[in-house]
All heavy atoms as an XYZ file, in Angstrom:
682
protein
N       0.848     -1.170      0.000
C       0.000      0.000      0.000
C       0.895      1.234      0.000
O       1.804      1.369      0.806
C      -0.883     -0.038      1.255
C      -1.815      1.081      1.371
S      -2.957      0.559      2.658
C      -3.703      1.997      3.084
N       0.609      2.149     -0.863
C       1.426      3.347     -1.001
C       0.886      4.471     -0.126
O      -0.313      4.674     -0.009
C       1.436      3.792     -2.462
C       2.519      4.807     -2.738
C       2.691      5.046     -4.218
O       2.650      4.084     -4.986
O       2.837      6.219     -4.565
N       1.787      5.209      0.495
C       1.436      6.321      1.366
C       0.999      7.508      0.518
O       1.715      7.936     -0.380
C       2.651      6.682      2.218
C       2.312      7.676      3.300
O       1.148      8.101      3.386
O       3.217      8.022      4.064
N      -0.197      8.056      0.793
C      -0.717      9.180      0.028
C      -0.468     10.526      0.690
O      -0.850     11.553      0.154
C      -2.217      9.001     -0.191
C      -2.566      7.759     -0.990
C      -4.061      7.587     -1.135
O      -4.823      8.518     -0.792
O      -4.481      6.524     -1.583
N       0.177     10.521      1.849
C       0.438     11.776      2.544
C       1.544     12.549      1.847
O       2.482     11.975      1.290
C       0.852     11.519      3.986
C      -0.229     10.982      4.907
C       0.362     10.690      6.272
C      -1.370     11.962      5.040
N       1.422     13.845      1.858
C       2.444     14.699      1.272
C       3.724     14.623      2.093
O       3.696     14.392      3.294
C       1.966     16.146      1.212
C       0.781     16.328      0.299
C       0.388     17.778      0.284
N      -0.778     17.958     -0.547
C      -1.428     19.098     -0.681
N      -1.021     20.159     -0.014
N      -2.466     19.187     -1.458
N       4.813     14.876      1.483
C       6.104     14.779      2.161
C       6.275     15.858      3.235
O       7.056     15.687      4.160
C       7.242     14.876      1.140
O       7.172     16.126      0.457
N       5.535     16.997      3.151
C       5.674     18.053      4.149
C       5.027     17.718      5.493
O       5.237     18.395      6.476
C       5.151     19.404      3.638
C       3.690     19.425      3.284
C       3.422     19.218      1.785
O       4.265     18.671      1.079
O       2.336     19.626      1.350
N       4.201     16.663      5.533
C       3.601     16.241      6.796
C       4.598     15.390      7.566
O       5.066     14.368      7.083
C       2.319     15.440      6.579
C       1.185     16.241      5.995
C       0.596     15.863      4.798
C       0.701     17.361      6.631
C      -0.455     16.600      4.261
C      -0.345     18.109      6.104
C      -0.907     17.712      4.923
O      -1.942     18.435      4.394
N       4.924     15.830      8.776
C       5.855     15.095      9.619
C       5.059     14.450     10.744
O       4.761     15.085     11.761
C       6.921     16.041     10.169
C       7.924     15.332     11.042
O       7.946     14.080     11.064
O       8.683     16.039     11.729
N       4.690     13.207     10.592
C       3.847     12.523     11.563
C       4.562     12.263     12.885
O       3.927     12.074     13.909
C       3.338     11.201     10.984
C       2.453     11.339      9.732
C       2.013      9.960      9.246
C       1.245     12.201     10.014
N       5.879     12.279     12.877
C       6.629     12.035     14.103
C       6.495     13.203     15.080
O       6.668     13.036     16.279
C       8.101     11.795     13.778
C       8.308     10.498     13.026
C       9.755     10.321     12.678
C       9.891      9.073     11.819
N      11.239      8.915     11.297
N       6.192     14.398     14.583
C       6.090     15.563     15.466
C       4.668     15.788     15.991
O       4.450     16.675     16.806
C       6.567     16.822     14.733
O       5.674     17.133     13.682
N       3.722     14.984     15.545
C       2.343     15.138     16.016
C       2.213     14.648     17.441
O       2.844     13.677     17.845
C       1.378     14.356     15.127
C       1.215     14.865     13.699
C       0.271     13.940     12.941
C       0.693     16.277     13.694
N       1.386     15.352     18.212
C       1.135     14.948     19.589
C      -0.286     14.409     19.691
O      -1.200     14.920     19.043
C       1.319     16.127     20.530
C       2.713     16.705     20.491
S       2.899     18.054     21.643
C       3.207     17.122     23.110
N      -0.468     13.411     20.510
C      -1.788     12.821     20.716
C      -2.501     13.614     21.794
O      -1.941     13.891     22.851
C      -1.666     11.345     21.134
C      -3.030     10.757     21.444
C      -0.956     10.551     20.060
N      -3.732     14.012     21.499
C      -4.526     14.721     22.504
C      -5.010     13.739     23.544
O      -5.376     12.613     23.248
C      -5.734     15.386     21.846
C      -5.356     16.597     21.045
C      -6.559     17.271     20.448
N      -7.521     17.645     21.484
C      -8.763     17.971     21.233
N      -9.218     17.993     20.006
N      -9.576     18.305     22.195
N      -5.009     14.181     24.785
C      -5.494     13.336     25.869
C      -7.007     13.243     25.799
O      -7.685     14.148     25.345
C      -5.073     13.916     27.210
C      -3.592     13.891     27.427
C      -3.250     14.478     28.783
C      -1.757     14.464     28.973
N      -1.383     15.043     30.260
N      -7.530     12.160     26.285
C      -8.970     11.969     26.336
C      -9.468     12.192     27.758
O      -8.715     12.090     28.710
C      -9.347     10.555     25.875
C      -9.056     10.315     24.426
C      -7.936      9.619     24.038
C      -9.899     10.815     23.451
C      -7.660      9.402     22.709
C      -9.628     10.609     22.115
C      -8.508      9.900     21.739
N     -10.728     12.495     27.885
C     -11.336     12.660     29.195
C     -11.100     14.034     29.781
O     -10.881     15.013     29.072
N     -11.114     14.108     31.109
C     -11.059     15.402     31.798
C      -9.698     16.073     31.677
O      -9.572     17.255     31.943
C     -11.411     15.221     33.268
O     -10.453     14.370     33.879
N      -8.664     15.354     31.274
C      -7.327     15.924     31.187
C      -7.019     16.522     29.818
O      -5.961     17.082     29.613
C      -6.298     14.847     31.520
C      -6.568     14.233     32.870
C      -5.347     14.185     33.724
O      -4.268     14.535     33.236
O      -5.487     13.788     34.878
N      -7.923     16.388     28.871
C      -7.631     16.888     27.528
C      -7.704     18.407     27.479
O      -8.324     19.037     28.325
C      -8.550     16.263     26.505
C      -9.971     16.710     26.569
C     -10.819     15.939     25.625
N     -11.587     16.855     24.818
C     -12.443     16.474     23.912
N     -12.634     15.208     23.683
N     -13.106     17.348     23.221
N      -7.069     18.959     26.485
C      -7.042     20.414     26.341
C      -8.421     20.931     25.973
O      -9.169     20.294     25.248
C      -6.046     20.815     25.260
C      -4.622     20.596     25.650
C      -3.696     21.103     24.574
C      -2.262     20.872     24.970
N      -1.330     21.330     23.946
N      -8.714     22.108     26.440
C      -9.979     22.747     26.132
C      -9.730     23.878     25.145
O      -8.735     24.577     25.240
C     -10.603     23.305     27.404
O     -11.765     24.014     27.096
N     -10.603     24.038     24.218
C     -10.470     25.091     23.219
C     -11.631     26.070     23.324
O     -12.479     26.158     22.462
C     -10.391     24.482     21.809
C      -9.186     23.622     21.622
C      -9.267     22.252     21.769
C      -7.965     24.185     21.333
C      -8.152     21.458     21.606
C      -6.836     23.398     21.167
C      -6.936     22.032     21.308
N     -11.673     26.809     24.430
C     -12.681     27.848     24.582
C     -13.838     27.488     25.484
O     -14.472     28.359     26.046
N     -14.143     26.235     25.661
C     -15.244     25.844     26.542
C     -14.704     25.548     27.923
O     -13.646     24.967     28.077
C     -15.961     24.608     26.016
C     -16.728     24.899     24.748
O     -17.183     26.013     24.556
N     -16.864     23.915     23.887
N     -15.454     25.934     28.920
C     -15.065     25.652     30.291
C     -15.955     24.541     30.814
O     -17.169     24.586     30.658
C     -15.245     26.904     31.178
O     -14.451     27.949     30.630
C     -14.833     26.635     32.597
N     -15.355     23.559     31.426
C     -16.116     22.459     31.993
C     -16.143     22.625     33.501
O     -15.109     22.807     34.133
C     -15.471     21.111     31.636
O     -15.439     20.983     30.222
C     -16.247     19.954     32.232
N     -17.330     22.565     34.056
C     -17.517     22.674     35.500
C     -18.053     21.336     35.992
O     -19.015     20.807     35.434
C     -18.534     23.790     35.847
C     -18.122     25.116     35.242
C     -18.741     23.886     37.343
C     -16.851     25.686     35.774
N     -17.456     20.812     37.028
C     -17.912     19.544     37.584
C     -18.783     19.824     38.795
O     -18.361     20.480     39.742
C     -16.726     18.683     37.976
C     -15.826     18.386     36.794
C     -14.793     17.434     37.186
N     -15.384     16.131     36.901
C     -14.707     15.014     36.878
N     -13.457     15.005     37.173
N     -15.304     13.882     36.593
N     -20.005     19.329     38.760
C     -20.927     19.495     39.886
C     -20.828     18.291     40.809
O     -20.627     17.167     40.365
C     -22.363     19.613     39.376
C     -22.663     20.767     38.421
C     -24.100     20.687     37.956
C     -22.369     22.092     39.065
N     -20.980     18.561     42.087
C     -21.048     17.466     43.053
C     -22.331     16.684     42.773
O     -23.319     17.250     42.285
C     -21.055     18.018     44.479
C     -19.770     18.713     44.874
C     -18.589     17.761     44.963
O     -18.791     16.592     45.357
O     -17.470     18.187     44.652
N     -22.339     15.385     43.055
C     -23.509     14.551     42.726
C     -24.825     15.068     43.297
O     -25.853     15.037     42.608
C     -23.159     13.182     43.329
C     -21.668     13.152     43.343
C     -21.245     14.587     43.598
N     -24.825     15.579     44.536
C     -26.078     16.060     45.126
C     -26.595     17.297     44.402
O     -27.799     17.497     44.255
C     -25.916     16.331     46.619
C     -24.850     17.382     46.921
O     -23.804     17.397     46.242
O     -25.055     18.189     47.841
N     -25.697     18.125     43.894
C     -26.099     19.317     43.146
C     -26.582     18.906     41.754
O     -27.595     19.398     41.262
C     -24.926     20.315     43.039
C     -25.291     21.508     42.176
C     -24.501     20.768     44.424
N     -25.875     17.979     41.117
C     -26.232     17.526     39.774
C     -27.619     16.886     39.734
O     -28.307     16.960     38.712
C     -25.182     16.545     39.260
N     -28.050     16.284     40.842
C     -29.386     15.673     40.894
C     -30.493     16.699     40.708
O     -31.566     16.392     40.220
C     -29.598     14.971     42.237
C     -28.841     13.682     42.389
C     -29.072     13.044     43.748
O     -30.012     13.459     44.465
O     -28.308     12.135     44.091
N     -30.242     17.945     41.098
C     -31.261     18.990     41.065
C     -31.420     19.566     39.660
O     -32.511     20.003     39.295
C     -30.894     20.112     42.062
C     -31.885     21.258     42.003
C     -30.798     19.554     43.473
N     -30.361     19.555     38.864
C     -30.370     20.202     37.557
C     -30.353     19.169     36.435
O     -29.430     18.355     36.351
C     -29.166     21.129     37.422
C     -29.163     22.235     38.439
C     -28.388     22.146     39.577
C     -29.963     23.350     38.271
C     -28.395     23.154     40.522
C     -29.985     24.369     39.203
C     -29.204     24.263     40.337
N     -31.361     19.216     35.554
C     -31.428     18.222     34.486
C     -30.406     18.446     33.368
O     -30.059     17.510     32.660
C     -32.856     18.361     33.961
C     -33.261     19.751     34.304
C     -32.529     20.084     35.578
N     -29.933     19.696     33.196
C     -29.003     19.979     32.090
C     -28.257     21.288     32.352
O     -28.519     21.985     33.333
C     -29.756     20.033     30.758
C     -30.892     21.035     30.790
O     -30.780     22.122     31.341
N     -32.025     20.648     30.217
N     -27.345     21.625     31.449
C     -26.524     22.829     31.592
C     -27.371     24.101     31.561
O     -27.079     25.066     32.264
C     -25.465     22.872     30.499
N     -28.432     24.110     30.759
C     -29.291     25.299     30.693
C     -29.929     25.599     32.044
O     -30.044     26.758     32.448
C     -30.380     25.125     29.629
C     -29.821     25.155     28.219
O     -28.755     25.768     28.012
O     -30.447     24.555     27.324
N     -30.346     24.558     32.764
C     -30.962     24.747     34.082
C     -29.944     25.306     35.075
O     -30.272     26.179     35.881
C     -31.536     23.427     34.592
N     -28.716     24.828     35.005
C     -27.661     25.343     35.890
C     -27.402     26.810     35.585
O     -27.333     27.652     36.479
C     -26.362     24.523     35.727
C     -25.218     25.158     36.509
C     -26.581     23.086     36.162
N     -27.263     27.146     34.307
C     -27.006     28.529     33.913
C     -28.141     29.452     34.315
O     -27.914     30.576     34.781
C     -26.749     28.619     32.411
C     -25.402     28.054     32.051
O     -24.434     28.194     32.780
N     -25.339     27.389     30.905
N     -29.377     29.003     34.164
C     -30.532     29.826     34.560
C     -30.503     30.107     36.062
O     -30.708     31.241     36.500
C     -31.830     29.111     34.183
C     -33.078     29.888     34.527
C     -34.350     29.149     34.152
O     -34.298     28.218     33.324
O     -35.397     29.514     34.699
N     -30.214     29.085     36.864
C     -30.162     29.257     38.312
C     -29.020     30.196     38.708
O     -29.190     31.061     39.576
C     -29.988     27.895     38.995
N     -27.881     30.055     38.076
C     -26.748     30.924     38.401
C     -27.012     32.372     37.991
O     -26.649     33.296     38.718
C     -25.473     30.398     37.746
C     -24.931     29.102     38.352
C     -23.758     28.582     37.531
C     -24.535     29.311     39.801
N     -27.639     32.571     36.840
C     -27.970     33.944     36.423
C     -28.962     34.589     37.388
O     -28.864     35.773     37.699
C     -28.524     33.936     34.999
C     -27.459     33.700     33.967
C     -27.998     33.808     32.544
N     -26.951     33.501     31.603
C     -26.876     32.381     30.889
N     -27.838     31.471     30.986
N     -25.872     32.158     30.065
N     -29.923     33.811     37.876
C     -30.866     34.321     38.870
C     -30.122     34.726     40.146
O     -30.352     35.798     40.706
C     -31.928     33.263     39.182
C     -32.856     33.660     40.293
C     -33.863     34.591     40.071
C     -32.709     33.122     41.566
C     -34.713     34.972     41.101
C     -33.550     33.502     42.594
C     -34.556     34.427     42.361
N     -29.223     33.870     40.591
C     -28.441     34.165     41.791
C     -27.595     35.421     41.602
O     -27.499     36.254     42.497
C     -27.551     32.970     42.138
C     -26.696     33.098     43.385
C     -27.558     33.323     44.618
C     -25.838     31.854     43.549
N     -27.017     35.583     40.438
C     -26.223     36.785     40.135
C     -27.091     38.036     40.244
O     -26.690     39.031     40.839
C     -25.575     36.681     38.740
C     -24.474     35.612     38.757
C     -25.014     38.026     38.284
C     -23.998     35.217     37.374
N     -28.310     37.979     39.676
C     -29.209     39.145     39.743
C     -29.575     39.474     41.185
O     -29.594     40.640     41.582
C     -30.474     38.890     38.914
C     -30.265     38.951     37.423
C     -31.587     38.978     36.652
N     -32.485     37.881     36.968
C     -32.507     36.704     36.332
N     -31.664     36.472     35.349
N     -33.370     35.773     36.672
N     -29.852     38.461     41.992
C     -30.213     38.681     43.397
C     -29.056     39.318     44.148
O     -29.237     40.298     44.888
C     -30.644     37.351     44.064
C     -30.747     37.492     45.573
C     -31.950     36.858     43.480
N     -27.860     38.797     43.966
C     -26.688     39.341     44.657
C     -26.437     40.778     44.227
O     -26.198     41.658     45.065
C     -25.446     38.462     44.397
C     -24.176     39.147     44.862
C     -25.614     37.114     45.077
N     -26.514     41.040     42.925
C     -26.284     42.400     42.440
C     -27.337     43.356     42.972
O     -27.029     44.472     43.374
C     -26.253     42.427     40.916
C     -25.006     41.792     40.346
C     -25.043     41.674     38.834
O     -26.102     41.722     38.215
N     -23.881     41.507     38.238
N     -28.592     42.939     43.010
C     -29.663     43.785     43.526
C     -29.450     44.070     45.004
O     -29.628     45.199     45.463
C     -31.025     43.118     43.314
C     -32.181     43.948     43.789
C     -33.496     43.255     43.533
C     -34.630     44.094     44.079
N     -35.919     43.428     43.933
N     -29.048     43.064     45.769
C     -28.805     43.251     47.205
C     -27.612     44.154     47.464
O     -27.618     44.901     48.437
C     -28.612     41.908     47.907
C     -29.922     41.175     48.067
O     -30.991     41.758     48.022
N     -29.844     39.870     48.220
N     -26.611     44.110     46.610
C     -25.455     44.996     46.770
C     -25.867     46.441     46.553
O     -25.471     47.325     47.289
C     -24.330     44.602     45.819
C     -23.630     43.335     46.232
C     -22.611     42.876     45.209
O     -22.604     43.327     44.066
N     -21.742     41.966     45.616
N     -26.688     46.688     45.537
C     -27.166     48.046     45.265
C     -28.057     48.511     46.405
O     -27.940     49.636     46.869
C     -27.922     48.095     43.908
C     -28.629     49.426     43.727
C     -26.950     47.848     42.763
N     -28.938     47.649     46.892
C     -29.821     48.006     48.006
C     -29.019     48.325     49.249
O     -29.338     49.252     49.987
C     -30.796     46.870     48.304
O     -31.664     46.675     47.215
N     -27.987     47.556     49.527
C     -27.163     47.787     50.712
C     -26.453     49.126     50.617
O     -26.300     49.828     51.613
C     -26.151     46.656     50.876
N     -26.040     49.508     49.436
C     -25.356     50.790     49.267
C     -26.307     51.963     49.475
O     -25.920     52.996     50.006
C     -24.729     50.876     47.876
C     -23.520     49.971     47.627
C     -23.083     50.071     46.169
C     -22.385     50.326     48.554
N     -27.554     51.820     49.064
C     -28.515     52.912     49.196
C     -29.100     52.994     50.598
O     -29.696     53.992     50.964
C     -29.665     52.771     48.178
O     -30.338     51.532     48.405
C     -29.139     52.854     46.763
N     -28.934     51.943     51.410
C     -29.483     51.928     52.768
C     -28.390     52.080     53.816
O     -28.513     51.577     54.914
C     -30.236     50.623     53.009
C     -31.475     50.474     52.157
C     -32.170     49.174     52.444
C     -33.392     49.031     51.561
N     -34.074     47.766     51.780
N     -27.324     52.778     53.519
C     -26.239     53.009     54.471
C     -26.768     53.837     55.633
O     -27.440     54.838     55.426
C     -25.077     53.763     53.800
C     -24.352     52.964     52.746
C     -23.461     51.891     53.346
O     -22.937     52.063     54.429
N     -23.318     50.793     52.643
N     -26.485     53.430     56.862
C     -26.939     54.225     58.019
C     -26.169     55.542     58.095
O     -25.053     55.644     57.608
C     -26.615     53.333     59.218
C     -25.538     52.406     58.728
C     -25.778     52.237     57.252
N     -26.802     56.535     58.702
C     -26.146     57.834     58.870
C     -25.008     57.693     59.862
O     -25.098     56.963     60.837
C     -27.143     58.882     59.397
C     -28.263     59.134     58.450
N     -28.081     59.747     57.245
C     -29.587     58.847     58.540
C     -29.248     59.840     56.630
N     -30.177     59.306     57.396
N     -23.968     58.434     59.648
C     -22.848     58.412     60.594
C     -23.173     59.323     61.768
O     -24.109     60.109     61.728
C     -21.565     58.878     59.900
O     -21.668     60.242     59.581
N     -22.393     59.243     62.845
C     -22.624     60.071     64.022
C     -22.502     61.551     63.691
O     -23.202     62.370     64.234
C     -21.626     59.708     65.130
C     -21.869     58.335     65.698
C     -20.913     57.339     65.589
C     -23.060     58.033     66.334
C     -21.151     56.085     66.109
C     -23.287     56.777     66.861
C     -22.331     55.797     66.744
N     -21.641     61.891     62.767
C     -21.446     63.299     62.432
C     -22.648     63.891     61.707
O     -22.798     65.090     61.642
C     -20.182     63.466     61.575
O     -20.344     62.760     60.358
N     -23.520     63.025     61.193
C     -24.707     63.511     60.486
C     -25.912     63.585     61.407
O     -27.034     63.749     60.975
C     -25.017     62.606     59.285
C     -23.937     62.650     58.218
C     -24.209     61.638     57.116
O     -25.051     60.733     57.309
O     -23.581     61.739     56.071
N     -25.695     63.405     62.706
C     -26.794     63.569     63.649
C     -27.517     62.296     64.013
O     -28.551     62.341     64.674
N     -27.018     61.144     63.638
C     -27.669     59.886     64.013
C     -27.433     59.661     65.490
O     -26.374     59.939     66.014
C     -27.081     58.724     63.204
N     -28.451     59.187     66.187
C     -28.332     58.971     67.619
C     -27.833     57.562     67.886
O     -28.183     56.622     67.192
C     -29.673     59.191     68.296
C     -30.109     60.633     68.208
C     -31.366     60.866     69.011
O     -31.947     59.939     69.551
N     -31.794     62.101     69.093
N     -27.022     57.449     68.923
C     -26.464     56.161     69.312
C     -27.475     55.421     70.165
O     -28.081     55.981     71.065
C     -25.157     56.358     70.074
C     -24.579     55.085     70.604
C     -23.955     54.178     69.762
C     -24.690     54.765     71.953
C     -23.448     52.988     70.249
C     -24.179     53.579     72.449
C     -23.552     52.686     71.590
O     -23.052     51.531     72.051
N     -27.623     54.144     69.905
C     -28.502     53.313     70.734
C     -27.774     52.040     71.048
O     -27.184     51.405     70.177
C     -29.807     53.007     69.974
O     -30.566     52.075     70.700
N     -27.831     51.623     72.308
C     -27.161     50.376     72.708
C     -28.072     49.190     72.515
O     -27.668     48.059     72.731
C     -26.709     50.476     74.154
O     -27.828     50.639     75.002
N     -29.328     49.429     72.139
C     -30.270     48.323     71.923
C     -29.921     47.618     70.623
O     -29.782     48.239     69.573
C     -31.708     48.828     71.841
C     -32.170     49.472     73.148
O     -31.640     49.061     74.204
O     -33.048     50.341     73.084
N     -29.776     46.303     70.693
C     -29.474     45.510     69.492
C     -30.730     44.753     69.100
O     -31.402     44.174     69.940
C     -28.344     44.535     69.754
C     -27.024     45.219     69.987
C     -25.922     44.202     70.172
C     -24.593     44.901     70.394
N     -23.510     43.938     70.565
N     -31.032     44.777     67.837
C     -32.203     44.073     67.316
C     -31.709     42.992     66.385
O     -30.952     43.241     65.463
C     -33.144     45.033     66.574
C     -34.327     44.282     66.026
C     -33.586     46.151     67.485
N     -32.102     41.779     66.639
C     -31.696     40.653     65.777
C     -32.898     40.065     65.101
O     -33.956     39.996     65.552
C     -30.959     39.588     66.573
C     -29.651     40.050     67.109
C     -29.539     40.443     68.416
C     -28.540     40.137     66.317
C     -28.317     40.866     68.917
C     -27.329     40.557     66.811
C     -27.223     40.931     68.133
């Protein structure tokens, strides 16, 4: 059987890509979920939807916390030793 490859191809310099979790990634990120978490989400879209919701909640709470800053003592706020939990 005659080799049909061009002479410029050097097969000795080729590297074999690894298979499985150790292989190189080309732009996609793989996230491994713990089994108990994976049971809750049927697919990647469900995970992404839940994470985007969580991001919105955290961002909204950060903005709310910034707008609800208590007055400092220099602005006339009164000190109270009563703690409310």
